PyMOL CGO cylinders between C-alpha atoms (Angstrom):
from pymol import cmd
from pymol.cgo import CYLINDER

trace = [
    CYLINDER, 123.96, 119.57, 152.62, 120.63, 118.87, 154.24, 0.3, 1, 1, 1, 1, 1, 1,
    CYLINDER, 120.63, 118.87, 154.24, 118.02, 117.40, 151.93, 0.3, 1, 1, 1, 1, 1, 1,
    CYLINDER, 118.02, 117.40, 151.93, 114.46, 116.28, 152.46, 0.3, 1, 1, 1, 1, 1, 1,
    CYLINDER, 114.46, 116.28, 152.46, 113.27, 113.81, 149.87, 0.3, 1, 1, 1, 1, 1, 1,
    CYLINDER, 113.27, 113.81, 149.87, 109.59, 112.98, 149.45, 0.3, 1, 1, 1, 1, 1, 1,
    CYLINDER, 109.59, 112.98, 149.45, 108.16, 109.93, 147.74, 0.3, 1, 1, 1, 1, 1, 1,
    CYLINDER, 108.16, 109.93, 147.74, 104.82, 108.24, 147.22, 0.3, 1, 1, 1, 1, 1, 1,
    CYLINDER, 104.82, 108.24, 147.22, 102.84, 110.77, 145.23, 0.3, 1, 1, 1, 1, 1, 1,
    CYLINDER, 102.84, 110.77, 145.23, 100.91, 109.85, 142.12, 0.3, 1, 1, 1, 1, 1, 1,
    CYLINDER, 100.91, 109.85, 142.12, 97.54, 109.55, 140.46, 0.3, 1, 1, 1, 1, 1, 1,
    CYLINDER, 97.54, 109.55, 140.46, 94.68, 107.85, 142.26, 0.3, 1, 1, 1, 1, 1, 1,
    CYLINDER, 94.68, 107.85, 142.26, 90.93, 107.66, 141.86, 0.3, 1, 1, 1, 1, 1, 1,
    CYLINDER, 90.93, 107.66, 141.86, 88.61, 109.29, 144.34, 0.3, 1, 1, 1, 1, 1, 1,
    CYLINDER, 88.61, 109.29, 144.34, 88.19, 107.07, 147.37, 0.3, 1, 1, 1, 1, 1, 1,
    CYLINDER, 88.19, 107.07, 147.37, 91.64, 105.60, 146.98, 0.3, 1, 1, 1, 1, 1, 1,
    CYLINDER, 91.64, 105.60, 146.98, 94.70, 105.82, 149.19, 0.3, 1, 1, 1, 1, 1, 1,
    CYLINDER, 94.70, 105.82, 149.19, 98.27, 107.04, 148.95, 0.3, 1, 1, 1, 1, 1, 1,
    CYLINDER, 98.27, 107.04, 148.95, 101.17, 106.98, 151.37, 0.3, 1, 1, 1, 1, 1, 1,
    CYLINDER, 101.17, 106.98, 151.37, 103.70, 109.77, 151.32, 0.3, 1, 1, 1, 1, 1, 1,
    CYLINDER, 103.70, 109.77, 151.32, 107.10, 109.45, 152.91, 0.3, 1, 1, 1, 1, 1, 1,
    CYLINDER, 107.10, 109.45, 152.91, 109.83, 111.98, 153.60, 0.3, 1, 1, 1, 1, 1, 1,
    CYLINDER, 109.83, 111.98, 153.60, 113.38, 111.23, 154.61, 0.3, 1, 1, 1, 1, 1, 1,
    CYLINDER, 113.38, 111.23, 154.61, 116.20, 113.58, 155.56, 0.3, 1, 1, 1, 1, 1, 1,
    CYLINDER, 116.20, 113.58, 155.56, 119.78, 113.13, 154.50, 0.3, 1, 1, 1, 1, 1, 1,
    CYLINDER, 119.78, 113.13, 154.50, 122.99, 114.97, 155.11, 0.3, 1, 1, 1, 1, 1, 1,
    CYLINDER, 122.99, 114.97, 155.11, 122.01, 116.19, 158.55, 0.3, 1, 1, 1, 1, 1, 1,
    CYLINDER, 122.01, 116.19, 158.55, 123.19, 115.55, 162.06, 0.3, 1, 1, 1, 1, 1, 1,
    CYLINDER, 123.19, 115.55, 162.06, 120.82, 118.11, 163.49, 0.3, 1, 1, 1, 1, 1, 1,
    CYLINDER, 120.82, 118.11, 163.49, 118.21, 117.38, 166.09, 0.3, 1, 1, 1, 1, 1, 1,
    CYLINDER, 118.21, 117.38, 166.09, 114.72, 117.28, 164.60, 0.3, 1, 1, 1, 1, 1, 1,
    CYLINDER, 114.72, 117.28, 164.60, 111.78, 118.98, 166.18, 0.3, 1, 1, 1, 1, 1, 1,
    CYLINDER, 111.78, 118.98, 166.18, 108.40, 119.13, 164.56, 0.3, 1, 1, 1, 1, 1, 1,
    CYLINDER, 108.40, 119.13, 164.56, 107.68, 117.41, 161.26, 0.3, 1, 1, 1, 1, 1, 1,
    CYLINDER, 107.68, 117.41, 161.26, 104.78, 118.18, 159.00, 0.3, 1, 1, 1, 1, 1, 1,
    CYLINDER, 104.78, 118.18, 159.00, 103.08, 117.90, 155.66, 0.3, 1, 1, 1, 1, 1, 1,
    CYLINDER, 103.08, 117.90, 155.66, 101.79, 120.86, 153.70, 0.3, 1, 1, 1, 1, 1, 1,
    CYLINDER, 101.79, 120.86, 153.70, 100.14, 121.14, 150.32, 0.3, 1, 1, 1, 1, 1, 1,
    CYLINDER, 100.14, 121.14, 150.32, 99.66, 123.73, 147.63, 0.3, 1, 1, 1, 1, 1, 1,
    CYLINDER, 99.66, 123.73, 147.63, 96.98, 123.51, 144.98, 0.3, 1, 1, 1, 1, 1, 1,
    CYLINDER, 96.98, 123.51, 144.98, 97.18, 125.57, 141.78, 0.3, 1, 1, 1, 1, 1, 1,
    CYLINDER, 97.18, 125.57, 141.78, 96.29, 129.19, 142.45, 0.3, 1, 1, 1, 1, 1, 1,
    CYLINDER, 96.29, 129.19, 142.45, 96.15, 128.67, 146.20, 0.3, 1, 1, 1, 1, 1, 1,
    CYLINDER, 96.15, 128.67, 146.20, 98.45, 129.32, 149.12, 0.3, 1, 1, 1, 1, 1, 1,
    CYLINDER, 98.45, 129.32, 149.12, 100.39, 126.56, 150.75, 0.3, 1, 1, 1, 1, 1, 1,
    CYLINDER, 100.39, 126.56, 150.75, 98.46, 125.15, 153.70, 0.3, 1, 1, 1, 1, 1, 1,
    CYLINDER, 98.46, 125.15, 153.70, 99.23, 122.81, 156.53, 0.3, 1, 1, 1, 1, 1, 1,
    CYLINDER, 99.23, 122.81, 156.53, 97.81, 119.31, 156.30, 0.3, 1, 1, 1, 1, 1, 1,
    CYLINDER, 97.81, 119.31, 156.30, 99.20, 117.64, 159.41, 0.3, 1, 1, 1, 1, 1, 1,
    CYLINDER, 99.20, 117.64, 159.41, 102.02, 118.06, 161.90, 0.3, 1, 1, 1, 1, 1, 1,
    CYLINDER, 102.02, 118.06, 161.90, 103.65, 115.88, 164.51, 0.3, 1, 1, 1, 1, 1, 1,
    CYLINDER, 103.65, 115.88, 164.51, 105.72, 117.27, 167.35, 0.3, 1, 1, 1, 1, 1, 1,
    CYLINDER, 105.72, 117.27, 167.35, 108.95, 115.80, 168.66, 0.3, 1, 1, 1, 1, 1, 1,
    CYLINDER, 108.95, 115.80, 168.66, 106.93, 114.19, 171.46, 0.3, 1, 1, 1, 1, 1, 1,
    CYLINDER, 106.93, 114.19, 171.46, 104.48, 112.64, 169.00, 0.3, 1, 1, 1, 1, 1, 1,
    CYLINDER, 104.48, 112.64, 169.00, 101.55, 115.00, 169.39, 0.3, 1, 1, 1, 1, 1, 1,
    CYLINDER, 101.55, 115.00, 169.39, 99.65, 115.24, 166.12, 0.3, 1, 1, 1, 1, 1, 1,
    CYLINDER, 99.65, 115.24, 166.12, 97.48, 118.01, 164.70, 0.3, 1, 1, 1, 1, 1, 1,
    CYLINDER, 97.48, 118.01, 164.70, 95.43, 117.95, 161.52, 0.3, 1, 1, 1, 1, 1, 1,
    CYLINDER, 95.43, 117.95, 161.52, 93.71, 120.41, 159.25, 0.3, 1, 1, 1, 1, 1, 1,
    CYLINDER, 93.71, 120.41, 159.25, 89.95, 120.00, 159.38, 0.3, 1, 1, 1, 1, 1, 1,
    CYLINDER, 89.95, 120.00, 159.38, 90.04, 118.72, 155.81, 0.3, 1, 1, 1, 1, 1, 1,
    CYLINDER, 90.04, 118.72, 155.81, 92.39, 115.91, 156.83, 0.3, 1, 1, 1, 1, 1, 1,
    CYLINDER, 92.39, 115.91, 156.83, 90.81, 114.78, 160.07, 0.3, 1, 1, 1, 1, 1, 1,
    CYLINDER, 90.81, 114.78, 160.07, 89.52, 111.22, 159.96, 0.3, 1, 1, 1, 1, 1, 1,
    CYLINDER, 89.52, 111.22, 159.96, 91.13, 110.51, 156.58, 0.3, 1, 1, 1, 1, 1, 1,
    CYLINDER, 91.13, 110.51, 156.58, 94.86, 111.22, 156.95, 0.3, 1, 1, 1, 1, 1, 1,
    CYLINDER, 94.86, 111.22, 156.95, 97.33, 109.92, 159.51, 0.3, 1, 1, 1, 1, 1, 1,
    CYLINDER, 97.33, 109.92, 159.51, 100.77, 111.41, 160.12, 0.3, 1, 1, 1, 1, 1, 1,
    CYLINDER, 100.77, 111.41, 160.12, 103.50, 109.43, 161.83, 0.3, 1, 1, 1, 1, 1, 1,
    CYLINDER, 103.50, 109.43, 161.83, 107.21, 109.77, 162.43, 0.3, 1, 1, 1, 1, 1, 1,
    CYLINDER, 107.21, 109.77, 162.43, 110.07, 107.39, 162.91, 0.3, 1, 1, 1, 1, 1, 1,
    CYLINDER, 110.07, 107.39, 162.91, 112.71, 109.09, 165.01, 0.3, 1, 1, 1, 1, 1, 1,
    CYLINDER, 112.71, 109.09, 165.01, 115.22, 106.31, 164.47, 0.3, 1, 1, 1, 1, 1, 1,
    CYLINDER, 115.22, 106.31, 164.47, 115.06, 106.72, 160.70, 0.3, 1, 1, 1, 1, 1, 1,
    CYLINDER, 115.06, 106.72, 160.70, 114.33, 110.47, 160.67, 0.3, 1, 1, 1, 1, 1, 1,
    CYLINDER, 114.33, 110.47, 160.67, 111.30, 109.99, 158.48, 0.3, 1, 1, 1, 1, 1, 1,
    CYLINDER, 111.30, 109.99, 158.48, 107.75, 111.28, 158.44, 0.3, 1, 1, 1, 1, 1, 1,
    CYLINDER, 107.75, 111.28, 158.44, 104.86, 109.56, 156.70, 0.3, 1, 1, 1, 1, 1, 1,
    CYLINDER, 104.86, 109.56, 156.70, 101.40, 110.69, 155.68, 0.3, 1, 1, 1, 1, 1, 1,
    CYLINDER, 101.40, 110.69, 155.68, 98.84, 107.97, 155.09, 0.3, 1, 1, 1, 1, 1, 1,
    CYLINDER, 98.84, 107.97, 155.09, 95.99, 109.39, 153.03, 0.3, 1, 1, 1, 1, 1, 1,
    CYLINDER, 95.99, 109.39, 153.03, 92.73, 107.47, 152.74, 0.3, 1, 1, 1, 1, 1, 1,
    CYLINDER, 92.73, 107.47, 152.74, 89.37, 108.27, 151.18, 0.3, 1, 1, 1, 1, 1, 1,
    CYLINDER, 89.37, 108.27, 151.18, 91.04, 110.74, 148.87, 0.3, 1, 1, 1, 1, 1, 1,
    CYLINDER, 91.04, 110.74, 148.87, 88.93, 113.41, 147.18, 0.3, 1, 1, 1, 1, 1, 1,
    CYLINDER, 88.93, 113.41, 147.18, 89.57, 115.44, 144.02, 0.3, 1, 1, 1, 1, 1, 1,
    CYLINDER, 89.57, 115.44, 144.02, 90.03, 118.52, 146.23, 0.3, 1, 1, 1, 1, 1, 1,
    CYLINDER, 90.03, 118.52, 146.23, 93.07, 116.82, 147.78, 0.3, 1, 1, 1, 1, 1, 1,
    CYLINDER, 93.07, 116.82, 147.78, 94.89, 117.31, 144.48, 0.3, 1, 1, 1, 1, 1, 1,
    CYLINDER, 94.89, 117.31, 144.48, 98.00, 119.40, 145.16, 0.3, 1, 1, 1, 1, 1, 1,
    CYLINDER, 98.00, 119.40, 145.16, 101.74, 119.33, 145.47, 0.3, 1, 1, 1, 1, 1, 1,
    CYLINDER, 101.74, 119.33, 145.47, 102.55, 117.96, 148.91, 0.3, 1, 1, 1, 1, 1, 1,
    CYLINDER, 102.55, 117.96, 148.91, 105.62, 119.17, 150.79, 0.3, 1, 1, 1, 1, 1, 1,
    CYLINDER, 105.62, 119.17, 150.79, 107.21, 117.84, 153.94, 0.3, 1, 1, 1, 1, 1, 1,
    CYLINDER, 107.21, 117.84, 153.94, 108.81, 120.16, 156.43, 0.3, 1, 1, 1, 1, 1, 1,
    CYLINDER, 108.81, 120.16, 156.43, 111.15, 119.44, 159.30, 0.3, 1, 1, 1, 1, 1, 1,
    CYLINDER, 111.15, 119.44, 159.30, 112.33, 121.89, 161.92, 0.3, 1, 1, 1, 1, 1, 1,
    CYLINDER, 112.33, 121.89, 161.92, 115.96, 121.07, 162.63, 0.3, 1, 1, 1, 1, 1, 1,
    CYLINDER, 115.96, 121.07, 162.63, 118.99, 122.51, 164.32, 0.3, 1, 1, 1, 1, 1, 1,
    CYLINDER, 118.99, 122.51, 164.32, 121.59, 122.24, 166.98, 0.3, 1, 1, 1, 1, 1, 1,
    CYLINDER, 121.59, 122.24, 166.98, 121.14, 125.41, 169.03, 0.3, 1, 1, 1, 1, 1, 1,
    CYLINDER, 121.14, 125.41, 169.03, 119.04, 127.43, 166.63, 0.3, 1, 1, 1, 1, 1, 1,
    CYLINDER, 119.04, 127.43, 166.63, 116.30, 125.62, 164.73, 0.3, 1, 1, 1, 1, 1, 1,
    CYLINDER, 116.30, 125.62, 164.73, 115.27, 126.33, 161.14, 0.3, 1, 1, 1, 1, 1, 1,
    CYLINDER, 115.27, 126.33, 161.14, 112.63, 124.97, 158.80, 0.3, 1, 1, 1, 1, 1, 1,
    CYLINDER, 112.63, 124.97, 158.80, 113.71, 122.69, 155.97, 0.3, 1, 1, 1, 1, 1, 1,
    CYLINDER, 113.71, 122.69, 155.97, 111.43, 121.78, 153.08, 0.3, 1, 1, 1, 1, 1, 1,
    CYLINDER, 111.43, 121.78, 153.08, 111.30, 118.96, 150.61, 0.3, 1, 1, 1, 1, 1, 1,
    CYLINDER, 111.30, 118.96, 150.61, 110.97, 119.54, 146.88, 0.3, 1, 1, 1, 1, 1, 1,
    CYLINDER, 110.97, 119.54, 146.88, 107.34, 118.46, 146.76, 0.3, 1, 1, 1, 1, 1, 1,
    CYLINDER, 107.34, 118.46, 146.76, 105.49, 115.49, 145.34, 0.3, 1, 1, 1, 1, 1, 1,
    CYLINDER, 105.49, 115.49, 145.34, 102.40, 115.69, 143.15, 0.3, 1, 1, 1, 1, 1, 1,
    CYLINDER, 102.40, 115.69, 143.15, 99.18, 114.06, 144.31, 0.3, 1, 1, 1, 1, 1, 1,
    CYLINDER, 99.18, 114.06, 144.31, 96.36, 113.95, 141.77, 0.3, 1, 1, 1, 1, 1, 1,
    CYLINDER, 96.36, 113.95, 141.77, 92.95, 112.55, 142.64, 0.3, 1, 1, 1, 1, 1, 1,
    CYLINDER, 92.95, 112.55, 142.64, 90.62, 111.90, 139.72, 0.3, 1, 1, 1, 1, 1, 1,
    CYLINDER, 90.62, 111.90, 139.72, 86.85, 111.91, 140.07, 0.3, 1, 1, 1, 1, 1, 1,
]
cmd.load_cgo(trace, "trace")
């Protein structure tokens, strides 16, 4: 069974940093794009950052200049380094990987809480 497991969330003061990691287990699929999304209370889930299989990165405007996404293809992991955190970054963060053999599907982690206090 394919599982994505996130780690690294927690409570941090405004201006601080957190590093989120996501690893996949139970899969022999090829992995395409990887990404991080977040959902704040009462809001829709939104993309934070994505990295393609070739390493091209894209960021939400809110993340540009503060967050860095990276992937390790050998370990099948994706990491989100978050700096200069703001209270409005408070949300549950989810990783997503697009995986498959001939047909690709999206797989999601269970989410990790990030809380930024002012």
